[in-house]
C-alpha positions as a Markdown table, in Angstrom:
| # | Residue | x | y | z |
|---|---|---|---|---|
| 1 | Met | 78.6 | 115.2 | 114.6 |
| 2 | Ile | 80.8 | 113.5 | 117.2 |
| 3 | Asn | 84.0 | 112.5 | 115.5 |
| 4 | Asn | 85.7 | 109.1 | 116.0 |
| 5 | Gln | 88.8 | 111.0 | 116.9 |
| 6 | Tyr | 87.1 | 112.4 | 120.0 |
| 7 | Glu | 85.6 | 109.0 | 120.9 |
| 8 | Ile | 89.1 | 107.5 | 120.8 |
| 9 | Lys | 90.5 | 110.4 | 122.9 |
| 10 | Tyr | 87.8 | 109.8 | 125.6 |
| 11 | Ile | 88.4 | 106.1 | 125.5 |
| 12 | Ile | 92.2 | 106.6 | 126.1 |
| 13 | Ile | 91.5 | 109.0 | 128.9 |
| 14 | Gln | 89.2 | 106.5 | 130.5 |
| 15 | Val | 91.7 | 103.7 | 130.1 |
| 16 | Phe | 94.5 | 105.7 | 131.7 |
| 17 | Leu | 92.2 | 106.7 | 134.6 |
| 18 | Thr | 91.1 | 103.1 | 135.2 |
| 19 | Leu | 94.7 | 101.9 | 134.9 |
| 20 | Phe | 95.8 | 104.5 | 137.5 |
| 21 | Ile | 93.1 | 103.1 | 139.9 |
| 22 | Ala | 94.0 | 99.5 | 138.9 |
| 23 | Phe | 97.7 | 100.2 | 139.5 |
| 24 | Ile | 97.2 | 99.9 | 143.3 |
| 25 | Pro | 96.1 | 96.2 | 143.3 |
| 26 | Ile | 98.6 | 95.5 | 140.5 |
| 27 | Tyr | 101.4 | 97.0 | 142.6 |
| 28 | Phe | 100.5 | 94.8 | 145.6 |
| 29 | Tyr | 100.3 | 91.8 | 143.3 |
| 30 | Leu | 103.8 | 92.5 | 141.9 |
| 31 | Asp | 105.2 | 93.1 | 145.4 |
| 32 | Ala | 103.7 | 89.8 | 146.5 |
| 33 | Ser | 105.1 | 88.0 | 143.4 |
| 34 | Tyr | 108.6 | 89.5 | 144.2 |
| 35 | Glu | 108.4 | 88.3 | 147.8 |
| 36 | Asn | 107.3 | 84.8 | 146.7 |
| 37 | Lys | 110.2 | 84.6 | 144.3 |
| 38 | Gln | 112.6 | 85.7 | 147.0 |
| 39 | Ile | 111.2 | 82.9 | 149.3 |
| 40 | Lys | 111.4 | 80.4 | 146.5 |
| 41 | Asp | 115.0 | 81.4 | 145.8 |
| 42 | Lys | 116.0 | 81.1 | 149.4 |
| 43 | Met | 114.4 | 77.6 | 149.7 |
| 44 | Asp | 116.2 | 76.5 | 146.5 |
| 45 | Leu | 119.5 | 77.8 | 147.9 |
| 46 | Lys | 118.9 | 75.9 | 151.2 |
| 47 | Asn | 118.0 | 72.7 | 149.4 |
| 48 | Tyr | 121.0 | 72.9 | 147.1 |
| 49 | Ala | 123.2 | 73.5 | 150.2 |
| 50 | Ser | 121.7 | 70.4 | 151.9 |
| 51 | Leu | 122.5 | 68.4 | 148.8 |
| 52 | Leu | 126.2 | 69.5 | 148.9 |
| 53 | Ile | 126.4 | 68.8 | 152.6 |
| 54 | Ser | 125.0 | 65.3 | 152.0 |
| 55 | Lys | 127.5 | 64.7 | 149.2 |
| 56 | Ile | 130.4 | 65.7 | 151.5 |
| 57 | Asp | 129.1 | 63.5 | 154.3 |
| 58 | Ser | 128.6 | 60.5 | 152.0 |
| 59 | Phe | 132.1 | 60.9 | 150.5 |
| 60 | Glu | 133.6 | 60.4 | 154.0 |
| 61 | Lys | 131.6 | 57.1 | 154.3 |
| 62 | Glu | 132.5 | 55.8 | 150.9 |
| 63 | Asn | 136.3 | 55.8 | 151.5 |
| 64 | Ser | 136.8 | 57.0 | 148.0 |
| 65 | Glu | 140.0 | 58.7 | 146.9 |
| 66 | Ile | 138.5 | 61.3 | 144.5 |
| 67 | Phe | 135.7 | 63.7 | 145.4 |
| 68 | Tyr | 133.7 | 64.9 | 142.5 |
| 69 | Tyr | 132.4 | 68.3 | 143.6 |
| 70 | Pro | 128.8 | 68.8 | 142.4 |
| 71 | Arg | 128.2 | 71.3 | 139.6 |
| 72 | Ser | 125.0 | 73.1 | 138.5 |
| 73 | Asn | 123.9 | 75.4 | 135.7 |
| 74 | Ile | 121.9 | 77.3 | 138.2 |
| 75 | Phe | 123.9 | 77.4 | 141.4 |
| 76 | Thr | 127.5 | 78.2 | 142.2 |
| 77 | Ser | 129.2 | 77.3 | 145.5 |
| 78 | Ala | 132.4 | 77.2 | 147.5 |
| 79 | Ile | 133.7 | 75.7 | 150.8 |
| 80 | Phe | 136.0 | 77.5 | 153.2 |
| 81 | Asp | 138.1 | 76.4 | 156.2 |
| 82 | Lys | 137.9 | 78.0 | 159.7 |
| 83 | Asn | 140.2 | 80.8 | 158.6 |
| 84 | Asn | 137.9 | 81.6 | 155.7 |
| 85 | Lys | 140.5 | 80.3 | 153.3 |
| 86 | Glu | 139.1 | 78.9 | 150.1 |
| 87 | Ile | 139.3 | 75.0 | 149.9 |
| 88 | Phe | 137.3 | 74.7 | 146.6 |
| 89 | Ser | 135.3 | 77.3 | 144.8 |
| 90 | Leu | 133.0 | 77.6 | 141.7 |
| 91 | Leu | 132.1 | 81.2 | 142.7 |
| 92 | Glu | 133.1 | 84.1 | 140.5 |
| 93 | Lys | 135.8 | 86.4 | 142.0 |
| 94 | Ile | 134.0 | 88.2 | 144.7 |
| 95 | Asp | 135.4 | 90.6 | 147.4 |
| 96 | Asn | 136.2 | 88.5 | 150.5 |
| 97 | Gln | 134.7 | 91.1 | 152.7 |
| 98 | Gln | 131.3 | 90.6 | 151.0 |
| 99 | Thr | 131.7 | 86.8 | 150.8 |
| 100 | Phe | 132.6 | 85.9 | 154.3 |
| 101 | Phe | 131.1 | 88.4 | 156.6 |
| 102 | Phe | 127.4 | 87.7 | 156.4 |
| 103 | Glu | 124.9 | 85.3 | 158.0 |
| 104 | Asp | 122.2 | 83.3 | 156.2 |
| 105 | Phe | 121.3 | 85.3 | 153.1 |
| 106 | Lys | 122.9 | 88.3 | 151.4 |
| 107 | Lys | 122.6 | 89.9 | 147.9 |
| 108 | Ile | 126.1 | 90.3 | 146.4 |
| 109 | Thr | 126.2 | 92.2 | 143.1 |
| 110 | Asn | 123.5 | 90.5 | 141.0 |
| 111 | Lys | 123.5 | 87.2 | 143.0 |
| 112 | Leu | 121.6 | 86.0 | 146.1 |
| 113 | Cys | 123.9 | 84.0 | 148.4 |
| 114 | Tyr | 123.3 | 81.6 | 151.3 |
| 115 | Lys | 125.9 | 80.7 | 153.9 |
| 116 | Glu | 125.7 | 77.6 | 156.1 |
| 117 | Tyr | 128.2 | 76.4 | 158.7 |
| 118 | Leu | 129.4 | 72.8 | 158.4 |
| 119 | Asn | 130.0 | 70.1 | 161.0 |
| 120 | Ser | 133.4 | 68.5 | 161.1 |
| 121 | Asn | 134.3 | 66.7 | 157.9 |
| 122 | Ile | 137.1 | 65.1 | 156.0 |
| 123 | Phe | 137.9 | 68.4 | 154.1 |
| 124 | Glu | 138.1 | 70.4 | 157.4 |
| 125 | Ala | 135.6 | 72.8 | 155.8 |
| 126 | Lys | 134.0 | 75.2 | 158.2 |
| 127 | Ser | 131.5 | 77.0 | 155.9 |
| 128 | Leu | 129.6 | 76.6 | 152.7 |
| 129 | Ile | 128.4 | 79.4 | 150.5 |
| 130 | Val | 125.8 | 78.8 | 147.7 |
| 131 | Cys | 124.9 | 81.6 | 145.2 |
| 132 | Lys | 122.2 | 82.0 | 142.5 |
| 133 | Glu | 121.5 | 84.7 | 140.0 |
| 134 | Asp | 118.9 | 87.1 | 141.4 |
| 135 | Asp | 116.9 | 87.3 | 138.1 |
| 136 | Asn | 113.6 | 89.1 | 138.3 |
| 137 | Ser | 112.8 | 88.9 | 134.6 |
| 138 | Glu | 110.0 | 86.4 | 135.1 |
| 139 | Val | 108.3 | 88.8 | 137.6 |
| 140 | Ile | 108.7 | 91.7 | 135.1 |
| 141 | Tyr | 107.5 | 89.5 | 132.2 |
| 142 | Asn | 104.4 | 88.5 | 134.2 |
| 143 | Ala | 103.8 | 92.1 | 135.1 |
| 144 | Ile | 103.9 | 93.2 | 131.5 |
| 145 | Ile | 101.6 | 90.4 | 130.4 |
| 146 | Leu | 99.2 | 91.3 | 133.3 |
| 147 | Leu | 99.3 | 95.0 | 132.4 |
| 148 | Leu | 98.6 | 94.3 | 128.7 |
| 149 | Ile | 95.7 | 92.0 | 129.5 |
| 150 | Val | 94.2 | 94.5 | 132.0 |
| 151 | Ser | 94.7 | 97.4 | 129.5 |
| 152 | Phe | 93.1 | 95.4 | 126.7 |
| 153 | Phe | 90.0 | 94.5 | 128.7 |
| 154 | Ile | 89.7 | 98.0 | 130.1 |
| 155 | Phe | 90.0 | 99.5 | 126.6 |
| 156 | Leu | 87.3 | 97.1 | 125.2 |
| 157 | Ser | 85.0 | 97.8 | 128.1 |
| 158 | Ser | 85.6 | 101.6 | 127.9 |
| 159 | Phe | 85.1 | 101.5 | 124.2 |
| 160 | Phe | 81.7 | 99.8 | 124.4 |
| 161 | Ile | 80.5 | 101.9 | 127.4 |
| 162 | Ile | 81.5 | 105.2 | 125.8 |
| 163 | Lys | 80.0 | 104.1 | 122.5 |
| 164 | Gln | 76.7 | 103.3 | 124.1 |
| 165 | Ser | 76.7 | 106.4 | 126.3 |
| 166 | Ile | 77.4 | 108.9 | 123.5 |
| 167 | Glu | 75.2 | 107.2 | 120.9 |
| 168 | Pro | 72.1 | 109.3 | 121.8 |
| 169 | Tyr | 74.1 | 112.5 | 121.7 |
| 170 | Arg | 75.7 | 111.5 | 118.4 |
| 171 | Arg | 72.3 | 110.9 | 116.8 |
| 172 | Leu | 71.0 | 114.2 | 118.2 |
| 173 | Asn | 74.1 | 116.1 | 116.8 |
| 174 | Gln | 73.6 | 114.3 | 113.5 |
| 175 | Tyr | 69.9 | 115.3 | 113.4 |
| 176 | Leu | 70.8 | 119.0 | 114.3 |
| 177 | Asp | 73.5 | 119.1 | 111.6 |
| 178 | Glu | 71.2 | 117.8 | 109.0 |
| 179 | Phe | 68.4 | 120.2 | 110.1 |
| 180 | Leu | 70.8 | 123.2 | 110.0 |
| 181 | Lys | 72.1 | 122.2 | 106.6 |
| 182 | Asp | 68.6 | 121.8 | 105.2 |
| 183 | Ala | 67.5 | 125.1 | 106.8 |
| 184 | Met | 70.6 | 126.9 | 105.4 |
| 185 | His | 69.8 | 125.5 | 102.0 |
| 186 | Glu | 66.2 | 126.6 | 102.2 |
| 187 | Leu | 67.2 | 130.1 | 103.4 |
| 188 | Lys | 69.6 | 130.7 | 100.5 |
| 189 | Thr | 66.9 | 130.9 | 97.8 |
| 190 | Pro | 64.5 | 133.4 | 99.5 |
| 191 | Ile | 67.4 | 135.7 | 100.5 |
| 192 | Gly | 68.6 | 135.7 | 96.9 |
| 193 | Val | 65.1 | 136.4 | 95.6 |
| 194 | Ala | 64.5 | 139.1 | 98.1 |
| 195 | Arg | 67.8 | 140.9 | 97.2 |
| 196 | Ile | 67.0 | 140.8 | 93.5 |
| 197 | Asn | 63.6 | 142.2 | 94.0 |
| 198 | Val | 64.8 | 144.9 | 96.4 |
| 199 | Asp | 67.4 | 145.9 | 93.7 |
| 200 | Met | 64.6 | 146.2 | 91.1 |
| 201 | Leu | 62.5 | 148.3 | 93.6 |
| 202 | Gln | 65.5 | 150.6 | 94.2 |
| 203 | Leu | 65.7 | 151.3 | 90.4 |
| 204 | Arg | 62.2 | 152.5 | 90.5 |
| 205 | Leu | 62.2 | 154.3 | 93.8 |
| 206 | Lys | 65.8 | 155.5 | 93.7 |
| 207 | Asn | 67.1 | 156.5 | 97.2 |
| 208 | Asp | 64.0 | 155.6 | 99.2 |
| 209 | Lys | 65.1 | 155.2 | 102.8 |
| 210 | Asn | 62.8 | 152.2 | 103.5 |
| 211 | Ile | 64.3 | 150.3 | 100.5 |
| 212 | Leu | 67.8 | 151.1 | 101.7 |
| 213 | Arg | 67.0 | 149.8 | 105.1 |
| 214 | Ile | 65.5 | 146.6 | 103.7 |
| 215 | Lys | 68.6 | 146.2 | 101.4 |
| 216 | Ser | 71.0 | 146.7 | 104.3 |
| 217 | Ala | 69.1 | 144.2 | 106.4 |
| 218 | Leu | 69.3 | 141.6 | 103.7 |
| 219 | Lys | 73.0 | 142.2 | 103.3 |
| 220 | Asn | 73.5 | 141.7 | 107.0 |
| 221 | Met | 71.5 | 138.5 | 106.7 |
| 222 | Thr | 73.7 | 137.5 | 103.8 |
| 223 | Val | 76.9 | 138.0 | 105.9 |
| 224 | Ile | 75.4 | 136.0 | 108.9 |
| 225 | Tyr | 74.3 | 133.3 | 106.5 |
| 226 | Glu | 77.7 | 133.0 | 104.8 |
| 227 | Asp | 79.4 | 132.9 | 108.3 |
| 228 | Leu | 77.2 | 130.1 | 109.4 |
| 229 | Glu | 77.7 | 128.2 | 106.2 |
| 230 | Tyr | 81.4 | 128.6 | 106.4 |
| 231 | Tyr | 81.4 | 127.6 | 110.1 |
| 232 | Met | 79.4 | 124.5 | 109.4 |
| 233 | Gln | 81.4 | 123.4 | 106.4 |
| 234 | Gln | 84.9 | 124.6 | 107.4 |
| 235 | Asn | 86.2 | 121.1 | 107.9 |
| 236 | Ala | 85.0 | 120.2 | 104.4 |
| 237 | Val | 86.4 | 123.4 | 102.7 |
| 238 | Lys | 89.2 | 122.5 | 100.3 |
| 239 | Asp | 92.3 | 124.5 | 100.8 |
| 240 | Glu | 92.3 | 125.6 | 97.2 |
| 241 | Lys | 94.3 | 128.8 | 96.7 |
| 242 | Arg | 94.6 | 130.9 | 93.6 |
| 243 | Asp | 96.1 | 134.2 | 92.5 |
| 244 | Ile | 93.6 | 136.9 | 93.4 |
| 245 | Asp | 93.6 | 140.6 | 92.4 |
| 246 | Phe | 93.4 | 141.7 | 96.0 |
| 247 | Ser | 92.9 | 145.4 | 95.1 |
| 248 | Ser | 89.9 | 144.8 | 92.8 |
| 249 | Phe | 88.5 | 142.1 | 95.2 |
| 250 | Leu | 88.5 | 144.6 | 98.1 |
| 251 | Glu | 87.0 | 147.4 | 96.0 |
| 252 | Lys | 84.1 | 145.1 | 95.1 |
| 253 | Arg | 83.5 | 144.0 | 98.7 |
| 254 | Val | 83.4 | 147.7 | 99.8 |
| 255 | Asp | 80.9 | 148.4 | 97.1 |
| 256 | Phe | 78.8 | 145.5 | 98.3 |
| 257 | Phe | 78.6 | 147.0 | 101.8 |
| 258 | Asn | 78.0 | 150.6 | 100.5 |
| 259 | Asp | 74.2 | 150.3 | 100.9 |
| 260 | Leu | 74.7 | 149.4 | 104.6 |
| 261 | Ala | 76.9 | 152.4 | 105.1 |
| 262 | Ile | 74.5 | 154.8 | 103.3 |
| 263 | Ala | 71.6 | 153.6 | 105.6 |
| 264 | Lys | 73.6 | 154.9 | 108.6 |
| 265 | Gln | 75.1 | 157.9 | 106.7 |
| 266 | Ile | 78.6 | 156.4 | 107.0 |
| 267 | Asn | 81.3 | 157.4 | 104.5 |
| 268 | Phe | 83.9 | 155.0 | 103.2 |
| 269 | His | 87.4 | 156.3 | 102.6 |
| 270 | Arg | 89.5 | 154.0 | 100.5 |
| 271 | Phe | 93.2 | 154.0 | 100.2 |
| 272 | Ile | 93.7 | 150.9 | 98.2 |
| 273 | Glu | 96.9 | 150.5 | 96.3 |
| 274 | Gln | 96.3 | 149.0 | 92.9 |
| 275 | Asn | 97.5 | 145.8 | 91.3 |
| 276 | Ile | 98.2 | 144.0 | 94.5 |
| 277 | Thr | 97.8 | 140.2 | 94.0 |
| 278 | Ile | 97.7 | 137.4 | 96.6 |
| 279 | Asn | 97.7 | 133.7 | 96.5 |
| 280 | Phe | 94.8 | 132.8 | 98.8 |
| 281 | Asn | 91.6 | 130.9 | 99.3 |
| 282 | Glu | 88.8 | 133.0 | 97.9 |
| 283 | Ile | 86.1 | 131.9 | 100.4 |
| 284 | Glu | 88.4 | 132.6 | 103.3 |
| 285 | Leu | 89.3 | 136.1 | 101.9 |
| 286 | Tyr | 85.6 | 136.8 | 101.7 |
| 287 | Arg | 85.1 | 136.0 | 105.4 |
| 288 | Ile | 88.0 | 138.2 | 106.5 |
| 289 | Ile | 86.9 | 141.2 | 104.5 |
| 290 | Asp | 83.1 | 140.8 | 105.0 |
| 291 | Asn | 83.2 | 140.3 | 108.7 |
| 292 | Asn | 85.5 | 143.4 | 109.2 |
| 293 | Leu | 83.3 | 145.6 | 107.0 |
| 294 | Ser | 80.1 | 144.4 | 108.5 |
| 295 | Asn | 81.4 | 144.9 | 112.1 |
| 296 | Ala | 82.8 | 148.3 | 111.3 |
| 297 | Ile | 79.4 | 149.5 | 110.0 |
| 298 | Lys | 77.4 | 147.7 | 112.8 |
| 299 | Tyr | 79.4 | 149.3 | 115.6 |
| 300 | Ser | 80.0 | 152.7 | 114.0 |
| 301 | Lys | 78.1 | 155.8 | 115.0 |
| 302 | Asp | 75.8 | 157.5 | 112.4 |
| 303 | Ser | 77.4 | 160.0 | 110.1 |
| 304 | Ser | 80.9 | 158.7 | 110.9 |
| 305 | Asn | 83.8 | 157.5 | 108.7 |
| 306 | Ile | 85.3 | 154.1 | 107.9 |
| 307 | Thr | 88.7 | 153.9 | 106.4 |
| 308 | Val | 89.8 | 150.9 | 104.4 |
| 309 | Thr | 93.5 | 150.7 | 103.5 |
| 310 | Leu | 95.5 | 148.2 | 101.4 |
| 311 | Thr | 99.2 | 148.6 | 100.9 |
| 312 | Lys | 102.1 | 146.4 | 99.8 |
| 313 | Glu | 105.5 | 146.6 | 101.4 |
| 314 | Ser | 108.7 | 144.7 | 100.7 |
| 315 | Asn | 107.7 | 141.3 | 102.1 |
| 316 | His | 104.1 | 141.7 | 103.3 |
| 317 | Ile | 100.7 | 143.1 | 102.5 |
| 318 | Lys | 98.9 | 145.2 | 105.0 |
| 319 | Leu | 95.0 | 145.4 | 105.2 |
| 320 | Ile | 93.6 | 147.9 | 107.6 |
| 321 | Phe | 90.0 | 148.6 | 108.7 |
| 322 | Lys | 89.5 | 151.8 | 110.8 |
| 323 | Asp | 86.1 | 153.0 | 112.2 |
| 324 | Glu | 84.9 | 155.8 | 114.5 |
| 325 | Gly | 82.6 | 153.6 | 116.5 |
| 326 | Val | 82.0 | 152.7 | 120.1 |
| 327 | Gly | 85.3 | 151.0 | 120.7 |
| 328 | Ile | 86.1 | 147.7 | 122.4 |
| 329 | Lys | 86.4 | 147.4 | 126.2 |
| 330 | Asp | 88.4 | 144.1 | 126.2 |
| 331 | Ile | 90.4 | 143.3 | 123.1 |
| 332 | Ser | 91.6 | 139.9 | 124.4 |
| 333 | Thr | 88.0 | 138.5 | 124.2 |
| 334 | Ile | 86.8 | 139.6 | 120.8 |
| 335 | Phe | 88.1 | 136.5 | 118.9 |
| 336 | Gln | 86.4 | 134.1 | 121.3 |
| 337 | Arg | 83.5 | 132.2 | 119.8 |
| 338 | Tyr | 80.0 | 133.6 | 120.5 |
| 339 | Tyr | 81.6 | 136.8 | 121.9 |
| 340 | Arg | 79.3 | 139.8 | 121.2 |
| 341 | Gly | 80.5 | 143.4 | 121.8 |
| 342 | Asp | 76.9 | 144.6 | 121.8 |
| 343 | Lys | 74.1 | 142.2 | 122.7 |
| 344 | Ile | 71.5 | 144.5 | 121.0 |
| 345 | Thr | 73.2 | 145.1 | 117.6 |
| 346 | Gly | 75.6 | 142.0 | 117.7 |
| 347 | Gly | 75.0 | 138.9 | 115.7 |
| 348 | Phe | 75.8 | 135.3 | 116.7 |
| 349 | Gly | 79.4 | 136.2 | 117.7 |
| 350 | Ile | 81.1 | 133.7 | 115.4 |
| 351 | Gly | 82.4 | 136.2 | 112.7 |
| 352 | Leu | 85.7 | 137.2 | 114.3 |
| 353 | Ser | 86.2 | 133.6 | 115.6 |
| 354 | Ile | 86.1 | 132.5 | 112.0 |
| 355 | Val | 88.5 | 135.3 | 111.0 |
| 356 | Lys | 90.9 | 134.3 | 113.8 |
| 357 | Asn | 90.9 | 130.7 | 112.7 |
| 358 | Ile | 91.6 | 131.7 | 109.1 |
| 359 | Cys | 94.4 | 134.0 | 110.1 |
| 360 | Thr | 96.0 | 131.3 | 112.3 |
| 361 | Lys | 95.8 | 128.8 | 109.5 |
| 362 | Asn | 97.4 | 131.2 | 107.0 |
| 363 | Ser | 100.0 | 132.7 | 109.4 |
| 364 | Ile | 98.4 | 136.2 | 109.2 |
| 365 | Asn | 99.4 | 138.5 | 112.0 |
| 366 | Ile | 96.5 | 140.5 | 113.6 |
| 367 | Glu | 96.8 | 143.8 | 115.4 |
| 368 | Val | 93.9 | 145.5 | 117.2 |
| 369 | Lys | 93.8 | 149.0 | 118.5 |
| 370 | Ser | 90.8 | 150.5 | 120.2 |
| 371 | Lys | 89.6 | 153.4 | 122.3 |
| 372 | Ile | 86.2 | 153.6 | 123.9 |
| 373 | Asn | 83.9 | 156.0 | 122.0 |
| 374 | Glu | 86.7 | 156.9 | 119.5 |
| 375 | Gly | 86.9 | 153.8 | 117.4 |
| 376 | Thr | 88.7 | 150.6 | 116.5 |
| 377 | Thr | 91.4 | 149.7 | 114.0 |
| 378 | Phe | 92.0 | 146.1 | 112.8 |
| 379 | Ile | 95.3 | 145.5 | 111.0 |
| 380 | Tyr | 96.0 | 142.3 | 109.1 |
| 381 | Ile | 99.5 | 141.6 | 107.9 |
| 382 | Phe | 99.7 | 138.9 | 105.2 |
């Protein structure tokens, strides 16, 4: 079943891709907004300069003794004589080189300044400089608002589009999941019944080869069934660990696979150190051991040997499975899902993928050694 987590991931990817494409017109919009602001600021500076000039001109006509120099919360200004000497200034202390030697407009530190030359006047002022804070916060604020609005609508549209597009696949996956769960449930009973009846037949017929083959085939089916069951329910498996007698547990699993080995005249050699305990999830330990024993038998030659070793050292436990089988050509691919070393004798190719996931989850180191036509050794260090 498609998980909501994946839906959200695809929606986010879609949003980022769309935003990346939308960034081009947004960039031009911001560039135009910045240009418009610059034009507006220049017009404001010119208008304020005109206001100051008219104030100076009107003072000369008024014949007043005191000139009240206009002040503003937005603009600062100053008038200078022909030698660029300050007559009156409301400007902050700015380097004269920056203040005097420019024409029309110039950006000085964080201010935009405008310079205008004056006609003859009572103050003998030659030039007027008007400055204003070059504040782009409004443009930035508008850009953020625009980006948030565009992102919101893209997210909503992407959410509904992706929801609608994946809905048929979600339903199909749900149907397949339910079908497989029902099929697995229905398979469990007949496999169990078949194994019980084969065990009863074996008591009567003793070491009949046909019975042994049926029994080994049923055990192979059991391993495949349990792999599929674990694979389908692995997200729902509770991580319940308990103390397990590893030595006894391994002995019982080797005994379980003994009929499979007998069918191919394979001998088990056990070097299992006693009284080794481990705190582990029992289902996951089944999957590690069963998959390795099943593969060792499956890919071993007839009348060969399989060695199972369990030892405990100072700070770790070592579990080893060694066979005299066909060997592995490319060790790097064996843990990939659906990889099958032999398409004739192989199963679904999920067994070692499950083992790898369990080992990664529990920080178990895996070492694999193999030689073609000589055999393979799997080493698990807990």
